[in-house]
C-alpha positions as CSV (number, residue, x, y, z in Angstrom):
1,M,0.4,-0.2,0.0
2,A,1.4,3.6,-1.4
3,V,1.9,6.0,2.0
4,S,-0.7,8.7,0.4
5,F,-4.3,7.9,0.1
6,F,-4.1,8.5,-3.4
7,D,-2.3,5.3,-4.8
8,N,-4.0,5.2,-8.5
9,K,-1.1,7.0,-11.0
10,A,-3.8,7.3,-13.7
11,V,-5.6,10.1,-11.5
12,V,-4.1,13.2,-10.1
13,P,-6.1,14.3,-7.0
14,D,-8.4,17.1,-6.8
15,D,-9.5,19.0,-4.5
16,N,-12.7,17.5,-4.0
17,M,-10.9,13.6,-3.6
18,V,-8.6,16.1,-1.2
19,V,-11.4,17.1,1.0
20,D,-13.0,13.3,1.0
21,A,-9.8,12.1,1.9
22,L,-8.7,14.5,4.7
23,A,-12.5,14.7,5.9
24,D,-11.9,16.7,9.4
25,A,-8.1,17.4,8.7
26,F,-8.6,19.4,5.7
27,S,-9.5,22.2,7.9
28,L,-6.2,21.7,8.8
29,W,-4.8,21.6,5.1
30,D,-6.3,24.2,3.9
31,E,-5.3,26.4,6.3
32,M,-1.5,25.7,6.2
33,Q,-1.8,26.3,2.4
34,N,-3.7,29.7,2.7
35,H,-0.7,30.0,4.9
36,V,1.8,29.1,2.1
37,R,0.2,31.3,-0.6
38,E,-0.2,34.5,1.9
39,I,3.2,34.2,3.2
40,Y,5.6,33.4,0.6
41,P,4.1,34.7,-2.8
42,D,6.8,32.5,-5.2
43,I,6.0,28.9,-4.0
44,K,4.2,26.7,-6.2
45,N,2.8,23.5,-5.5
46,E,2.3,20.3,-8.0
47,W,1.2,16.3,-7.7
48,K,3.9,14.1,-8.1
49,H,3.4,10.5,-8.5
50,Y,7.2,9.0,-7.2
51,G,5.7,5.3,-7.5
52,K,3.8,3.0,-6.2
53,A,5.2,3.2,-2.5
54,S,4.6,6.7,-2.7
55,G,1.3,7.4,-4.4
56,W,0.7,11.1,-4.9
57,V,2.4,13.6,-3.0
58,L,2.0,17.4,-3.3
59,K,5.1,18.8,-4.0
60,T,5.7,22.7,-2.5
61,I,8.6,24.2,-4.1
62,S,10.5,27.9,-4.2
63,K,11.7,28.2,-7.6
64,K,13.1,24.8,-8.3
65,R,14.0,24.7,-4.4
66,N,11.7,21.7,-2.7
67,L,10.5,23.1,0.9
68,F,7.9,20.5,2.1
69,F,6.1,17.3,0.7
70,A,2.5,17.1,1.7
71,I,1.4,13.4,1.6
72,P,-2.9,13.1,2.1
73,Q,-3.9,10.1,4.3
74,N,-7.0,8.9,5.2
75,G,-8.5,11.4,7.6
76,C,-4.8,13.5,8.4
77,F,-1.8,14.2,6.4
78,K,1.4,14.3,6.7
79,L,4.6,16.9,6.0
80,N,8.0,16.0,4.7
81,F,10.7,18.2,5.2
82,V,14.1,17.7,4.7
83,F,16.4,20.6,6.2
84,G,20.3,21.4,5.1
85,D,23.5,21.8,7.6
86,K,22.5,25.1,7.9
87,A,18.9,24.7,8.6
88,A,19.2,22.1,11.2
89,A,21.7,24.4,13.1
90,C,19.2,27.4,12.7
91,I,16.5,24.3,14.1
92,E,18.6,24.0,16.9
93,T,18.3,27.9,18.3
94,A,14.3,28.3,17.2
95,D,11.7,28.4,19.5
96,L,10.5,24.4,18.7
97,P,9.4,21.6,20.4
98,E,12.2,19.1,21.7
99,E,11.2,16.2,19.9
100,I,11.3,18.2,16.7
101,K,15.2,18.7,17.0
102,E,16.0,15.4,18.7
103,E,14.2,14.3,15.4
104,I,16.6,16.3,13.0
105,R,19.3,15.2,15.4
106,S,18.7,11.7,15.3
107,A,18.0,12.0,11.3
108,T,20.5,10.1,9.1
109,P,22.5,12.7,7.1
110,Y,22.2,12.5,3.1
111,A,23.5,14.6,0.5
112,E,20.2,16.6,0.2
113,G,20.0,17.6,4.2
114,R,18.3,15.5,6.9
115,G,14.4,14.5,6.9
116,I,11.6,14.1,9.1
117,T,8.1,13.6,8.7
118,L,5.4,15.0,11.1
119,D,1.9,13.9,11.2
120,I,-0.6,17.0,11.3
121,N,-4.0,15.8,13.3
122,H,-4.5,18.6,15.0
123,R,-3.9,22.7,14.9
124,E,-1.4,22.9,17.2
125,Q,1.0,21.4,15.0
126,L,0.4,24.0,12.6
127,E,2.5,26.5,14.5
128,T,5.2,24.6,14.1
129,V,5.0,23.7,10.7
130,K,5.2,27.3,10.2
131,R,8.2,27.6,12.2
132,L,9.6,25.0,10.1
133,L,8.6,26.7,6.7
134,K,10.4,30.3,7.7
135,I,13.5,28.1,8.2
136,K,13.5,26.0,5.7
137,Y,12.4,28.8,3.3
138,E,15.1,31.4,4.9
139,N,18.2,28.8,4.9
């Protein structure tokens, strides 16, 4: 089974499909997307199907730089960030939950950076996402 709720490569998800899949969590998805559009006008979203294992994910980019991947699931969604060394150092001193800092510290370092995935199913998590996005965007 794919990580994403949407695994049919032939069908690109649309807004109605996302509403149905996320159910109550769609308000969080929508709030996050509105924040991104409002604060970062150069950001673009594009649906990508990377293969059977991942299914469809919403890739958010600034120019040619990946900022995060949103992965719709049944009743919630995940956000995947990859932080380079400079951004990871900023996270250490940022006003973020200790769990996030520890996840970055313990993440395997790759050429692209250190990755973390957040399960989003509560409004309080969006504040953390907004801080992480700001760090990623600026670094």
